[in-house]
Structures are given as C-alpha cells and as structure tokens.
C-alpha positions, 0 to 999 in steps of 0.5 A, spaced: 126 230 514 132 226 513 137 230 509 142 228 511 145 223 509 148 219 514 155 219 511 152 219 505 158 215 503 165 217 499 165 211 493 171 210 489 170 206 483 168 209 476 163 206 471 162 209 465 155 212 463 150 209 458 143 213 457 139 216 452 135 222 455 132 228 451 134 235 451 127 236 448 120 236 452 116 234 445 121 228 444 121 221 448 127 217 451 128 211 454 132 211 461 136 207 464 136 204 471 133 199 474 130 198 481 130 192 485 125 190 490 129 189 497 127 186 504 122 191 507 124 195 514 122 190 520 120 197 523 113 201 522 113 205 516 114 212 518 118 219 514 121 224 515 127 219 519 135 219 519 140 214 516 147 213 518 153 208 515 158 205 519 162 200 515 158 196 511 152 196 515 146 202 515 143 204 520 135 207 520 132 211 526 126 215 528 121 219 524 113 219 524 108 215 523 103 218 522 101 218 529 107 218 532 114 220 533 119 214 533 126 213 536 127 206 535 134 204 531 134 199 526 140 196 523 141 194 516 146 188 512 146 189 505 149 183 504 144 178 508 138 183 505 136 183 513 134 188 518 135 187 525 133 192 531 138 196 535 138 199 542 133 205 541 135 213 542 134 214 549 132 221 547 126 224 545 122 221 538 122 226 533 122 227 526 125 231 521 132 230 524 140 230 522 144 224 522 152 223 520 157 218 522 164 218 523 168 210 522 165 207 528 160 211 530 153 214 529 151 221 531 143 224 531 142 230 533 136 236 532 128 234 529 122 236 532 118 232 538 111 234 537 112 240 541 118 243 540 124 243 536 131 240 538 138 240 539 140 235 543 146 231 540 147 223 541 153 218 539 151 211 537 156 205 538 155 198 534 160 195 538 156 196 545 150 197 541 149 203 546 148 211 546 152 216 549 149 224 550 153 229 547 154 236 547 147 239 545 148 242 537 152 248 536 146 252 532 139 254 534 134 248 535 131 246 528 129 242 523 129 239 516 137 241 516 142 236 512 148 233 515 154 229 513 161 227 516 168 227 512 175 225 516 171 223 521 168 229 524 160 231 522 157 237 520 150 240 520 147 245 516 141 249 514 134 248 515 128 251 519 129 254 527 122 259 525 126 261 520 130 258 514 138 257 515 144 256 511 149 257 517 155 250 518 157 247 524 162 242 526 162 237 530 169 234 532 168 227 537 175 227 540 173 234 543 166 233 544 165 240 542 162 244 536 165 250 532 161 255 527 164 255 520 163 259 514 156 259 511 153 256 505 153 261 499 146 262 495 140 262 499 138 260 506 134 253 505 130 247 508 128 240 506 135 240 502 139 234 502 147 233 502 152 228 499 159 227 500 164 225 494 172 225 495 172 229 502 168 234 499 160 235 501 155 237 496 148 241 498 143 242 493 135 243 493 130 245 498 125 251 498 125 258 502 120 263 502 115 258 499 119 257 493 124 251 491 131 253 491 136 251 484 143 252 486 148 247 488 153 248 492 160 244 494 164 244 501 170 243 501 173 243 510 180 243 507 179 250 506 173 252 510 171 255 502 164 254 498 164 254 490 157 254 487 157 249 481 151 250 475 144 251 477 139 245 477 134 248 473 133 251 466 137 257 466 144 257 462 143 258 455 146 253 453 143 246 451 144 241 457 140 243 461 134 244 457 130 238 460 132 239 467 126 238 472 130 236 478 128 242 483 124 240 489 125 239 497 124 232 502 128 229 497 133 222 498 139 222 495 146 217 495 152 216 491 154 210 487 162 212 484 162 218 481 155 220 480 150 222 486 143 220 485 137 226 487 130 221 488 123 223 490 120 228 494 116 234 492 115 240 488 107 242 487 106 235 487 109 228 489 115 226 485 119 219 483 124 222 478 130 221 479 136 225 477 144 222 476 150 228 478 156 227 474 162 230 478 166 231 473 161 234 468 158 238 473 151 235 469 145 231 471 141 226 467 134 223 469 135 216 470 129 211 470 123 214 475 123 210 482 119 203 481 114 204 487 109 209 490 111 216 489 114 219 496 117 224 499 121 224 505 124 218 504 131 217 507 137 214 501 144 211 503 151 208 501 153 202 503 158 197 500 158 201 494 151 200 493 145 206 493 138 204 497 132 208 498 126 207 502 121 209 507 116 216 506 110 217 505 105 221 500 099 225 502 095 218 505 101 213 507 106 212 509 111 207 507 116 200 509 119 198 503 126 199 500 129 199 493 136 198 491 138 202 484 142 198 479 144 206 475 146 201 468 141 196 468 134 196 464 128 198 467 125 191 469 118 192 472 118 185 475 124 185 480 
C-alpha cells in the first residue's frame, strides 16, 4: 500500500489548533475538522495506489482495482479541482509500491505485479510527460514500504520482502545511485506511514509479527540518525495518552502547516478515525472522522498547503472518491 508518501510536504505556516478531545473513554467531546467533497478520480476505483507531488500538482498512479493491477497515472490540479490522465508507467502494473518526488521529478519503485515483488525504479518528468527507467532500488524487492523525499533525494524504508524490514535507502537522482543509510530504530514493520516536516521524516504505525506497532521515529538526513518520539498508544503514566487509539496499518497521512494527520487504515477492523500530530509538543489529538466509508489502503497527499485523501478499499469495495481536510472547521456532513 502506498505509504508513501509522495514527498509529503514541507509546509510552512502555523495555525492555532482548536479542538476539544477526551482523555477519558467514558466521556464525550466534540471533535473539530471538516472533510470537503472534491472531484473523484477519473480513473477506475482502486486501493494500494501511490502518490507524489511536484510543484502545485499531485499525481496518483498504479494500484489494484480488485481484478487487475494498474499502471495508469493521473494529475490532480487542486485549484481547478480536476484530474487529467498522463503517460502510463511503462514498467509492470503493480500495487503496494512506493513513490517520492524531488522538486522537478516523480519516482515509483518496488511493489507487486501479481506474481513477484519488484524493485525496478521509474522517473516521471512532468515537462515531457515521459518516464525513464532508472537504477533498480538498492534494497530487496518488497511491498508495503514507505518513501519520502528530502532536499532532492529520495528515501525508501521498511516493507516486507518475505520478512518485515526496517532498512533505509537513499536515492540520488544526480548520480542515479542508491546508498544504504542507518536503519530505523525500534521494530521492523510493513504497512506504515511516512511524512516530512522541516527536512526530517517521521515513520509510524504498521505491523510486525502480526501485531500493530506503537512507536514513532524521526529521521534527520543531515546527520543520518534516528530519534524516537512518544509512543502512539497509552503506555505512559501521564494522562496525555489515555485516549490514544492511533495504532493501525495501511493508513494514509499528510501534513498541513505544523501538524501531520494519520487517517483511516485497519486494526482488527477497517477504520475511519483521524489523528493529528503536533510536531512542537509530540502529542496527538483526535479529529473529526473521515466523512465517508471507512477504508484501508488509501492515499494521502499535501499540495498547495492543503491535505487530501482518497481511493482505498473495504472488505468488498474499491473507491475513487477524494476529500480535502479542513482541520480548523466544524464538521458539516452536507459539503
């Protein structure tokens, strides 16, 4: 599934967080945030797609429609709220791949073609609407990894090649080369999410050995080092995490201003809950649920400082709908 996170994007401006949340599961509270209906994907409904962002446009590609794997590519314009098809990926149709972007190019690697796991890497040039095959991913062929872009370099980590993983690989487009970097701390995982803030990458959620993981790690490429943050479940003796119910896999994530959002996914059941991460305080707050059918294997992306989520699946259906999240607005089910 797409964990990736397209270059989930370093967005600058701060805003004041207005919410009320419960620290006691026996009480109720009003959650803040509103999901706005946006243009549905013009392509077929799908899950386990990938997305990346270049400039003021987002791109969605690949995935699984329940019958066949896909290699099509679609560009989303958030101003016009419209989708346009672009050149299809020349490589194998696939699902559960990863994508990242630099300032000018998008990249897709890894995934599953229905027979074998993959490690081929492809570069998309939006100016020429064309793809170029690049050097194969430096790690093992895998599915359910995460990817992110920082300072015009791409990174791929975690996933499953037959076993869960936590290695980290850096891609340098200028030399078309992969370099292994220091591995993430904590447990191995698959089906995690990654997001980027101020040139540092955060990885959390996912599963290992059949169980969800509850750690959160931040990677600083300048020093090639990882640091652990507070757990995403109620494990401390303090009250701040009493209501945490964040652990899950196959979620989607995006960044708006100084906050990250982890949405949907699965943990025993398919979820529609939404959690907001405050980078300054290392704390989470629950926000308004995803206002559509609960799902897993969706994609999230940030473009023009706005967060979007769409596609995915439940136990019987694939989806093509998209919504934009407004974290400070009051829920309105009619928009």
